[in-house]
C-alpha positions as CSV (number, residue, x, y, z in Angstrom):
1,M,-91.8,-54.2,6.8
2,K,-91.5,-52.3,10.1
3,T,-87.9,-53.5,10.6
4,L,-87.0,-52.4,7.1
5,F,-88.5,-48.9,7.6
6,S,-86.7,-48.6,11.0
7,D,-83.4,-49.6,9.4
8,I,-83.7,-47.1,6.6
9,I,-84.5,-44.2,9.0
10,K,-81.6,-45.2,11.3
11,R,-79.2,-45.2,8.3
12,R,-80.4,-41.9,6.8
13,T,-80.7,-39.9,10.0
14,G,-77.5,-41.0,11.6
15,M,-79.3,-41.7,15.0
16,E,-81.7,-44.3,16.4
17,I,-84.7,-42.1,16.0
18,V,-87.1,-45.0,15.8
19,D,-85.7,-46.6,19.1
20,I,-86.2,-43.1,20.8
21,I,-89.8,-42.9,19.6
22,E,-90.7,-46.5,20.6
23,S,-89.0,-46.0,24.2
24,N,-91.7,-43.7,25.5
25,A,-95.5,-43.7,24.9
26,L,-95.7,-39.9,25.0
27,I,-92.9,-39.4,22.5
28,K,-94.4,-42.2,20.2
29,D,-97.8,-40.5,20.4
30,M,-96.3,-37.1,19.4
31,L,-94.2,-38.3,16.5
32,K,-96.2,-41.3,15.1
33,H,-97.5,-39.3,12.2
34,C,-94.4,-37.2,11.7
35,P,-93.6,-37.1,7.9
36,Y,-90.4,-38.9,6.9
37,D,-88.9,-35.7,5.4
38,I,-89.3,-34.1,8.8
39,L,-88.4,-37.2,10.8
40,K,-85.0,-37.2,9.3
41,R,-84.3,-33.6,10.4
42,W,-84.3,-34.5,14.1
43,E,-81.0,-34.0,16.0
44,R,-79.9,-35.7,19.2
45,K,-78.5,-33.2,21.8
46,D,-77.3,-33.9,25.3
47,Y,-76.7,-31.6,28.3
48,K,-74.7,-31.9,31.5
49,R,-76.4,-31.3,34.9
50,G,-76.4,-27.5,35.5
51,E,-76.0,-26.6,31.9
52,V,-78.4,-23.9,30.6
53,I,-80.1,-25.3,27.5
54,C,-82.1,-22.1,26.6
55,Q,-81.4,-18.6,28.2
56,Q,-84.2,-16.3,29.3
57,D,-84.5,-13.3,27.0
58,M,-82.5,-14.9,24.1
59,V,-83.9,-16.2,20.9
60,H,-83.5,-20.0,20.1
61,D,-84.2,-21.6,16.9
62,Y,-85.3,-25.1,18.1
63,F,-88.2,-27.1,19.5
64,Y,-87.1,-29.7,22.0
65,I,-88.4,-33.1,23.4
66,I,-86.8,-34.5,26.5
67,I,-86.0,-38.2,26.1
68,D,-84.2,-38.6,29.5
69,G,-83.5,-36.4,32.5
70,Y,-85.1,-33.5,34.3
71,V,-85.0,-29.8,33.5
72,N,-86.0,-26.7,35.4
73,I,-88.1,-24.0,33.7
74,S,-87.6,-20.8,35.6
75,R,-87.6,-17.0,35.3
76,T,-85.3,-14.5,37.0
77,A,-86.6,-11.1,38.0
78,E,-84.6,-7.9,37.7
79,N,-83.7,-8.0,41.3
80,G,-82.2,-11.5,40.8
81,R,-84.9,-13.4,42.5
82,K,-85.5,-16.7,40.6
83,Y,-88.9,-18.3,40.3
84,S,-89.3,-21.9,39.1
85,Q,-92.3,-22.5,37.1
86,S,-92.2,-26.3,36.5
87,I,-89.9,-29.3,36.4
88,Y,-90.1,-31.1,33.0
89,K,-89.2,-34.8,32.5
90,K,-89.0,-37.5,29.9
91,G,-91.8,-36.9,27.2
92,D,-92.2,-33.2,27.9
93,Y,-91.4,-30.6,25.3
94,F,-90.3,-26.9,25.3
95,G,-89.7,-24.1,22.8
96,E,-93.3,-24.2,21.4
97,L,-94.3,-20.8,22.8
98,E,-91.5,-18.7,21.3
99,I,-90.8,-20.6,18.0
100,F,-93.6,-19.3,15.8
101,D,-92.5,-15.7,15.8
102,L,-88.9,-16.3,17.0
103,K,-89.5,-14.5,20.3
104,P,-87.0,-14.3,23.1
105,Y,-87.6,-17.1,25.6
106,I,-89.9,-16.2,28.6
107,C,-87.9,-18.5,30.9
108,S,-84.6,-20.2,31.1
109,V,-84.3,-24.0,30.7
110,E,-81.6,-25.6,32.9
111,A,-80.7,-29.3,33.2
112,L,-81.3,-30.5,36.7
113,T,-79.7,-33.8,35.7
114,D,-77.7,-35.1,32.8
115,T,-80.3,-34.6,30.1
116,K,-80.9,-36.1,26.7
117,T,-83.1,-34.3,24.1
118,I,-83.9,-34.5,20.6
119,R,-84.5,-31.2,18.7
120,I,-85.7,-29.8,15.4
121,K,-85.1,-26.5,13.8
122,R,-87.9,-24.0,13.5
123,K,-88.4,-24.1,9.7
124,Y,-88.9,-28.0,10.0
125,F,-91.1,-27.6,13.0
126,L,-93.3,-25.2,11.1
127,Q,-93.5,-27.6,8.2
128,W,-94.3,-30.4,10.6
129,I,-97.2,-28.7,12.3
130,S,-98.7,-27.5,9.1
131,S,-98.7,-30.9,7.5
132,D,-99.5,-33.2,10.5
133,L,-103.1,-32.7,11.9
134,H,-102.4,-35.2,14.7
135,F,-99.4,-33.2,16.0
136,S,-101.3,-29.9,15.6
137,L,-104.1,-31.2,17.8
138,Y,-101.6,-32.7,20.2
139,I,-99.8,-29.4,20.7
140,T,-103.2,-27.5,21.2
141,R,-104.4,-30.1,23.7
142,T,-101.3,-30.3,25.8
143,L,-100.8,-26.5,25.7
144,C,-104.4,-26.0,27.1
145,D,-103.6,-28.6,29.8
146,S,-100.4,-26.6,30.8
147,F,-102.3,-23.2,30.8
148,Y,-105.0,-24.8,32.9
149,K,-102.4,-26.1,35.5
150,L,-100.6,-22.8,35.6
151,S,-103.8,-20.8,36.2
152,K,-104.8,-23.3,38.9
153,L,-101.3,-22.9,40.5
154,A,-101.4,-19.1,40.3
155,G,-104.7,-19.1,42.2
156,E,-103.4,-21.5,44.9
157,N,-100.3,-19.4,45.4
158,T,-102.5,-16.5,46.2
159,L,-105.2,-18.1,48.2
160,Y,-103.6,-21.0,50.2
161,S,-100.8,-21.4,52.7
162,L,-97.3,-22.7,51.8
163,K,-97.9,-25.9,53.8
164,Y,-100.9,-26.7,51.6
165,R,-99.1,-25.9,48.4
166,I,-96.1,-28.1,49.2
167,C,-98.5,-30.9,50.2
168,N,-100.5,-30.4,47.1
169,Y,-97.3,-30.4,44.9
170,L,-95.9,-33.6,46.4
171,L,-99.3,-35.4,45.9
172,Y,-99.5,-34.2,42.4
173,E,-96.0,-35.6,41.7
174,A,-97.0,-38.9,43.4
175,D,-100.2,-39.2,41.3
176,S,-98.5,-38.3,38.1
177,S,-95.7,-40.9,38.6
178,G,-98.1,-43.8,38.7
179,K,-95.7,-45.7,41.0
180,K,-96.9,-47.6,44.1
181,D,-93.4,-48.2,45.7
182,W,-92.9,-46.7,49.0
183,P,-91.2,-44.5,50.0
184,L,-91.9,-42.7,46.8
185,E,-89.1,-40.4,45.6
186,V,-89.9,-36.8,44.4
187,R,-86.7,-35.5,42.8
188,I,-86.6,-31.9,44.0
189,N,-84.5,-30.2,46.6
190,K,-85.1,-27.3,49.0
191,E,-83.6,-24.7,46.8
192,Q,-85.7,-25.8,43.9
193,L,-88.9,-25.7,46.1
194,S,-87.9,-22.2,47.1
195,E,-87.7,-21.0,43.6
196,Q,-90.9,-22.8,42.6
197,F,-92.9,-21.3,45.3
198,A,-91.1,-17.9,45.3
199,V,-90.4,-18.0,49.1
200,T,-87.4,-18.2,51.3
201,S,-85.5,-21.4,52.0
202,R,-86.2,-20.8,55.7
203,S,-89.9,-21.0,54.9
204,I,-89.5,-24.2,52.9
205,N,-87.3,-25.8,55.7
206,R,-89.9,-25.0,58.3
207,V,-92.7,-26.8,56.4
208,L,-90.6,-29.8,55.4
209,Q,-89.4,-30.2,59.0
210,Y,-93.1,-30.2,60.1
211,L,-94.0,-32.8,57.6
212,K,-91.0,-34.9,58.5
213,E,-91.7,-34.8,62.2
214,K,-95.3,-36.0,61.4
215,G,-93.8,-39.1,59.8
216,L,-95.2,-38.1,56.3
217,I,-92.0,-37.5,54.4
218,D,-88.2,-37.9,54.5
219,V,-85.7,-35.5,53.0
220,S,-82.3,-35.9,51.4
221,N,-80.1,-33.5,49.5
222,N,-81.8,-33.8,46.1
223,S,-85.1,-35.6,46.8
224,I,-88.2,-35.7,49.1
225,F,-89.4,-39.2,49.9
226,I,-93.1,-39.6,50.6
227,T,-93.5,-42.2,53.4
228,D,-97.2,-41.9,54.3
229,I,-99.3,-40.9,51.3
230,E,-102.7,-41.0,53.1
231,G,-101.3,-39.0,55.9
232,L,-100.1,-36.4,53.4
233,R,-103.6,-36.3,51.8
234,A,-105.1,-35.6,55.3
235,E,-102.6,-32.9,56.1
236,E,-103.3,-31.3,52.6
237,K,-107.0,-31.3,53.5
238,I,-106.4,-29.7,56.9
239,S,-104.1,-27.0,55.4
240,R,-106.7,-26.2,52.7
241,E,-109.2,-25.3,55.3
242,E,-106.8,-23.4,57.6
């Protein structure tokens, strides 16, 4: 029966939406109660590395879910200074803040790698969230989690040193990945770190060089490799108390 349902959806939607849903636990949890009439409205949309998916201060009519790749969520000030708020990956979504009232995007969304998404138009998104209690609660819960992390980050950016913030970020990425392979790769470069912490590249280089000389990390063009996780935790603790 499951196979028959999957085949029907694939034929009518023109894309392998069921395979996409079942390929990732987060996406499956988000879409598992999506009504069929809404499910068939999803579109597949891919972007090349460096392509801007959604532009700051412009109105976009879609809700997006990332099915593969990484995107940078950033805001550019009037003086041209760019501040990266977060890096989103497979299973994350965007467009939810602006879609209800068709407000201009607060931030730009740029593909850091070749990125695959599925997206749905606003009118179908609104039908979905009004008819699917599971999804409505999912959005509420994950938005609260995002606001909690952003509030925590804002406090840390004000109260703690750059060295602590970089150590804390790398440890968060390591814990979130769930991987135990060493060295553990965190896909971010110096320029992105500079944008994320709103500091100069020189300041970022100084901290990364210090951590590298301590044998805690290694650095390539587009990634940072954690080589000593316990040493990094100890350095974070010391930095917090400085």
